[in-house]
Each structure stands twice: as structure tokens, then as C-alpha cells.
DOLUM-412933 format. One record per residue (C-alpha): residue in one letter; x, y, z; residue number from 0. Coordinates in Angstrom, 2 decimals, m for minus. Each point is the difference from the previous one (the first is absolute). Example, Ala and Ser with C-alpha at 12.3 -4.5 7.8 and 13.67 -1.06 7.14 Angstrom:
! residues 2
{rec "A", {12.30, m4.50, 7.80}, 0};
{rec "S", {1.37, 3.44, m0.66}, 1};
***
This chain:
! residues 123
{rec "X", {0.39, m0.01, m0.33}, 0};
{rec "X", {2.59, 2.18, 1.03}, 1};
{rec "X", {1.61, m0.26, m3.42}, 2};
{rec "X", {m3.33, 1.22, m1.71}, 3};
{rec "X", {m0.21, 2.87, 2.15}, 4};
{rec "X", {3.32, 0.80, m1.09}, 5};
{rec "X", {m0.45, m0.54, m3.57}, 6};
{rec "X", {m3.74, 2.33, 0.23}, 7};
{rec "X", {1.43, 2.13, 1.83}, 8};
{rec "X", {3.11, 0.90, m2.80}, 9};
{rec "X", {m2.56, 0.10, m2.21}, 10};
{rec "X", {m1.89, 2.63, 1.95}, 11};
{rec "X", {2.79, 2.10, 0.73}, 12};
{rec "X", {1.40, m0.07, m3.50}, 13};
{rec "X", {m2.94, 0.44, m1.27}, 14};
{rec "X", {m0.87, 3.23, 2.19}, 15};
{rec "X", {3.83, 1.25, m1.15}, 16};
{rec "X", {m1.33, m0.06, m4.05}, 17};
{rec "X", {m2.83, 1.71, 1.08}, 18};
{rec "X", {1.87, 2.68, 1.75}, 19};
{rec "X", {2.07, 0.67, m2.90}, 20};
{rec "X", {m3.17, m0.22, m2.63}, 21};
{rec "X", {m1.46, 2.93, 2.82}, 22};
{rec "X", {2.68, 2.41, m0.17}, 23};
{rec "X", {1.79, m0.27, m3.26}, 24};
{rec "X", {m3.14, m1.06, m2.24}, 25};
{rec "X", {m2.78, 1.05, 1.71}, 26};
{rec "X", {m3.26, 0.10, m2.92}, 27};
{rec "X", {m1.46, 1.92, 2.73}, 28};
{rec "X", {2.24, 2.71, 1.04}, 29};
{rec "X", {2.92, 1.60, m1.47}, 30};
{rec "X", {3.04, m2.26, 1.23}, 31};
{rec "X", {1.04, 1.05, 3.56}, 32};
{rec "X", {2.48, 2.38, 0.46}, 33};
{rec "X", {1.51, 1.24, 3.84}, 34};
{rec "X", {m1.28, m1.14, 3.53}, 35};
{rec "X", {m2.54, m2.56, m2.00}, 36};
{rec "X", {3.00, m1.10, m2.02}, 37};
{rec "X", {1.98, m0.36, 3.38}, 38};
{rec "X", {m2.89, m1.48, 1.75}, 39};
{rec "X", {m0.85, m2.70, m2.47}, 40};
{rec "X", {3.62, m1.11, m0.59}, 41};
{rec "X", {0.06, m0.55, 3.47}, 42};
{rec "X", {m3.06, m2.30, m0.08}, 43};
{rec "X", {1.72, m1.87, m3.02}, 44};
{rec "X", {3.02, m0.57, 2.69}, 45};
{rec "X", {m1.76, m0.91, 2.62}, 46};
{rec "X", {m1.96, m2.59, m2.80}, 47};
{rec "X", {3.41, m1.14, m0.53}, 48};
{rec "X", {1.13, m0.52, 3.34}, 49};
{rec "X", {m3.81, m1.72, 0.73}, 50};
{rec "X", {0.95, m2.70, m2.92}, 51};
{rec "X", {3.82, m0.54, 1.97}, 52};
{rec "X", {m2.08, m0.53, 2.64}, 53};
{rec "X", {m2.43, m2.19, m0.78}, 54};
{rec "X", {3.41, m2.06, m2.39}, 55};
{rec "X", {1.33, m0.54, 3.19}, 56};
{rec "X", {m3.05, m0.99, 2.02}, 57};
{rec "X", {0.41, 3.02, 2.94}, 58};
{rec "X", {m3.63, 0.20, 1.07}, 59};
{rec "X", {0.27, 2.81, 2.79}, 60};
{rec "X", {1.78, 2.29, m3.51}, 61};
{rec "X", {m2.57, m0.32, m1.87}, 62};
{rec "X", {m2.28, 0.72, 2.50}, 63};
{rec "X", {1.18, 2.53, 0.55}, 64};
{rec "X", {0.78, 0.75, m3.61}, 65};
{rec "X", {m3.77, m0.46, m0.22}, 66};
{rec "X", {m0.59, 3.07, 2.18}, 67};
{rec "X", {2.32, 2.04, m1.26}, 68};
{rec "X", {m1.68, m0.37, m3.68}, 69};
{rec "X", {m3.37, m0.08, 0.40}, 70};
{rec "X", {m0.69, 2.70, 2.86}, 71};
{rec "X", {m0.75, 2.19, m1.65}, 72};
{rec "X", {1.12, m0.17, m3.46}, 73};
{rec "X", {m1.44, m3.83, m1.02}, 74};
{rec "X", {m3.62, 1.04, 2.02}, 75};
{rec "X", {0.03, 3.12, m2.06}, 76};
{rec "X", {0.63, m0.78, m2.86}, 77};
{rec "X", {m2.29, m3.42, 0.70}, 78};
{rec "X", {m3.22, 2.28, 0.58}, 79};
{rec "X", {0.95, 2.01, m3.13}, 80};
{rec "X", {m1.08, m1.11, m3.98}, 81};
{rec "X", {2.00, m1.06, m2.99}, 82};
{rec "X", {2.67, m2.75, 0.13}, 83};
{rec "X", {1.76, 0.64, 2.81}, 84};
{rec "X", {m2.09, m0.36, 2.11}, 85};
{rec "X", {1.54, m3.18, m0.54}, 86};
{rec "X", {3.38, 0.45, 1.81}, 87};
{rec "X", {m2.79, 0.40, 3.71}, 88};
{rec "X", {m1.38, m3.69, m0.92}, 89};
{rec "X", {4.00, m1.33, m0.95}, 90};
{rec "X", {0.79, 1.48, 3.84}, 91};
{rec "X", {m2.83, m2.06, 1.66}, 92};
{rec "X", {0.91, m3.08, m2.25}, 93};
{rec "X", {4.17, 0.92, 1.41}, 94};
{rec "X", {m1.65, m0.38, 3.73}, 95};
{rec "X", {m1.72, m3.00, m0.77}, 96};
{rec "X", {3.27, m1.48, m1.15}, 97};
{rec "X", {1.91, 1.22, 3.01}, 98};
{rec "X", {m3.00, m1.84, 2.02}, 99};
{rec "X", {0.38, m2.75, m2.07}, 100};
{rec "X", {3.89, 0.13, 0.46}, 101};
{rec "X", {m0.53, 0.52, 3.47}, 102};
{rec "X", {m2.49, m2.75, 0.75}, 103};
{rec "X", {2.18, m3.58, m0.21}, 104};
{rec "X", {2.44, 2.16, 2.95}, 105};
{rec "X", {m2.78, 0.78, 2.42}, 106};
{rec "X", {m1.60, m4.27, m0.70}, 107};
{rec "X", {3.72, m0.69, 0.68}, 108};
{rec "X", {0.65, 2.00, 3.69}, 109};
{rec "X", {m3.43, m0.91, 1.05}, 110};
{rec "X", {0.59, m3.79, m0.59}, 111};
{rec "X", {3.83, 0.53, 1.78}, 112};
{rec "X", {m1.94, 1.64, 2.97}, 113};
{rec "X", {m2.31, m2.79, 0.52}, 114};
{rec "X", {2.11, m2.74, m0.55}, 115};
{rec "X", {2.19, 1.62, 2.57}, 116};
{rec "X", {m2.77, 0.24, 2.69}, 117};
{rec "X", {m1.04, m3.41, m0.59}, 118};
{rec "X", {1.94, m2.39, 3.14}, 119};
{rec "X", {2.45, m2.32, m0.99}, 120};
{rec "X", {m0.76, m3.77, 0.37}, 121};
{rec "X", {3.25, m1.38, 0.57}, 122};
***
């Protein structure tokens, strides 16, 4: 399950990076970005690339952190907006789901180990 989460996370993060690149340089709704908008968009692209690396490594805590950095408030804002760029928000939510898929086997293993350590030895 963790491998599936890692793959979905990489795909979602890199797809969001591609959409940010289109938004900045080939936006069908507005002129190409300049100034602060360009800088912010490039920072979001860097966050997306770091998200893909975290997903590839299976670093669930970094995945959660990068989800919150990229989703609040920007991903939520574009999710609510019209047009093709609302997909950025949906991809961020897919990335969160992939972080949960990566984290879940770790939680299961910890619970199992905790239960095992609490049972008395029968020796």
C-alpha cells in the first residue's frame, strides 16, 4: 500500500508542478505572470518538486507538511475557482491521500508492535 501511495504522490505532485508552469507561462485566462505572482508561482513549483521527492522517499511527515504548505491558502483558493487550474487543488488533495497511504502501514506496524510488547511472555 505504501508503494501505491508513493507513486500516486509523485504523480500528483509533478502534475501540480506542470499545472503551475502552465498557469505562470501559458495561462489561457490572463497574461503571463510577472513580479510577485511569478515569484510565488515559482515557489509553489519548488514546493511541488520537493513534494515529489518526499513522496518518492516515502517521507510521510514531510508529505503532510508540504501538503499544508501548498494547499493552505493557495490550493484551497484555486480549488474553489473556475477553470482548469482548480485541478491544482484536487491534485493537492490526492497528494494528501497518498501521504495517508504511505503513513498507514507505519501506524499499523507500530500498533502491532505495541500490542505484542504488552502481551505477557509464555516462557
